[in-house]
C-alpha positions as CSV (number, residue, x, y, z in Angstrom):
1,M,0.3,-0.4,0.1
2,E,1.6,3.4,-1.3
3,L,1.8,5.8,2.4
4,P,2.2,9.7,1.9
5,G,4.7,10.8,-0.4
6,D,5.4,7.6,-2.4
7,E,4.3,7.1,-6.4
8,F,1.0,5.7,-7.4
9,D,1.1,4.2,-10.8
10,C,-2.4,5.0,-11.6
11,P,-5.0,3.1,-13.4
12,H,-6.5,5.9,-15.1
13,C,-4.0,7.3,-16.7
14,A,-0.6,6.5,-18.3
15,D,1.0,8.9,-15.8
16,S,1.9,8.5,-11.8
17,H,0.8,10.8,-9.1
18,T,2.5,11.3,-5.2
19,V,0.2,10.2,-2.2
20,R,-0.4,12.6,-0.3
21,E,-2.1,12.6,3.5
22,D,-5.8,14.8,3.6
23,P,-4.7,16.1,7.5
24,D,-8.2,16.9,8.2
25,G,-9.0,13.2,7.1
26,F,-12.9,11.4,7.6
27,S,-14.6,11.9,10.8
28,P,-13.2,11.6,14.1
29,G,-12.7,8.7,15.9
30,L,-13.1,6.3,12.5
31,G,-9.7,6.0,13.1
32,F,-8.5,6.2,9.3
33,R,-5.4,8.1,7.6
34,K,-7.6,9.9,3.9
35,L,-4.9,9.5,1.0
36,Y,-5.3,10.3,-2.0
37,V,-3.7,11.5,-5.4
38,E,-5.0,14.0,-8.2
39,C,-5.3,13.1,-11.2
40,P,-6.5,15.6,-14.5
41,A,-7.5,11.8,-16.0
42,V,-10.2,11.7,-13.8
43,D,-11.5,15.8,-12.7
44,G,-10.3,15.4,-9.5
45,I,-8.9,13.5,-6.8
46,I,-8.7,9.4,-6.0
47,V,-9.1,8.4,-2.4
48,W,-8.1,5.5,-0.2
49,A,-8.2,5.0,3.2
50,L,-6.0,3.4,5.4
51,S,-6.1,2.3,8.6
52,K,-4.0,4.7,11.1
53,D,-2.1,1.3,13.3
54,S,-1.1,0.1,9.3
55,S,2.7,0.5,9.7
56,P,5.3,-0.8,6.3
57,G,5.8,-3.9,6.4
58,G,2.5,-4.6,9.3
59,S,-0.7,-6.6,8.4
């Protein structure tokens, strides 16, 4: 799973985008980080979530 600062190979275009984290995240208390990339091919943003206790190499 990509983390903030990683390059994301976009399935919507032939480019890669830098993963960013939304500091406001989702609703408080949900325990998820809100990660996204900006892609002009989809006219905006691709968003996904990562649990806050996930760490690189963890399960």
